[in-house]
N, C-alpha and C positions, 0 to 999 in steps of 0.2 A: 481456484482463483476468485480474488476478492476484487470487487469494482467499487469506484467510488464515484458519487454523483456531483457534478460541478454545475453550478447554477449559472445562468446567463451573465449575472454581475461579474461573478468569479472568472469567467471565461473572458470576459471584456477586459477586467484587469490584467489578465494575463497575455492578451493580445497587444494592449496599451504598453506592458514594460517590456515586449519581445524587443530584442536587438539581434544581430547577427548570429545565425544559427551556430556557428563555429565557436562563439564565446559561451553558449549555453551547454554545450556537449563536452563532458569530462572525457580526456583519453582514458583508455582501457587500461594502460600499464602506467597509471601516475605514481609517482612514490608516495607511500603512505607516511603521513605526519606533516606534508608540507604540500604546498600547492603552486602550481606556476601562475605568475600573473601574465599580463599582456606584454610586458616589457622583458620577458623571459627570466625574470628573477623568481625566487621562491620566498614564500611566507610561510610561517607556522599556521597551522588550522587552529581555527576558535574550538573551544568546547562543544559548540554545537554543530561544527563541522566534522568534528572527532565521532562525535555521536552518530551522526548519518553515516560515517563510514563504517562503524559497528553495526548499524543496524542494516545498510545495504549489504554487508558480509554475511550476516545473518539470514537475510531474506534469499540468497542465493542457495543456502543449504535446506530450504522449506520446500518440499514438493507441493506441484499444484494440486494433487489428490492426496489425500491422507488416507492410503491402502488400508492401514489397520482400522480407522474408524467405519470406513465402507464396507469392510468386511465383517465388522462386528454388527453394524446395522442390517445387513444382509441376512445374517445368521438369525438375528431376532426377529426379522420379518418371516422367515422360512419355518421359525418354531412358533411363530403366532404369539409371541411377547412383546412385540413392538406395537403399541398404542399411541394414536395421536388424539388430541382434542382439536376438532375444530374451532371450538370458540377460543383457544390459546392461540393458535395458529392466527386468527383473525386479529386477535389484540396485539399480537406481536407485530403483525402488518401494519395495524393502525399507529402502534407507537414509532415504527420505523418511519411511516409517512410524516407523522409529527415531527420526529428529530430532523427529518431532511428538510421539512420547510423552515426549520429554525436556523439552520446554517446560513 
């Protein structure tokens, strides 16, 4: 599972833009290619909205745990072939920290 860090500034913006909950949640069985508006009419989806639908559908097919990768790593650890470098791990952690601060 992938997590995303949200800064206090971003969460404040989200809270300020929050409206009624029912207007923020999309129905599970919405027609593809159109979206219902508040007046009950339909409009064509923008390219961004269409892209989001494609991404949403793709994510439903991605498992939370990639068993093939986990199995391969377990096998390498058991054979003694998996080596990690503490300095590289620390470097990656520091890079991630710096990237999170830039957001």
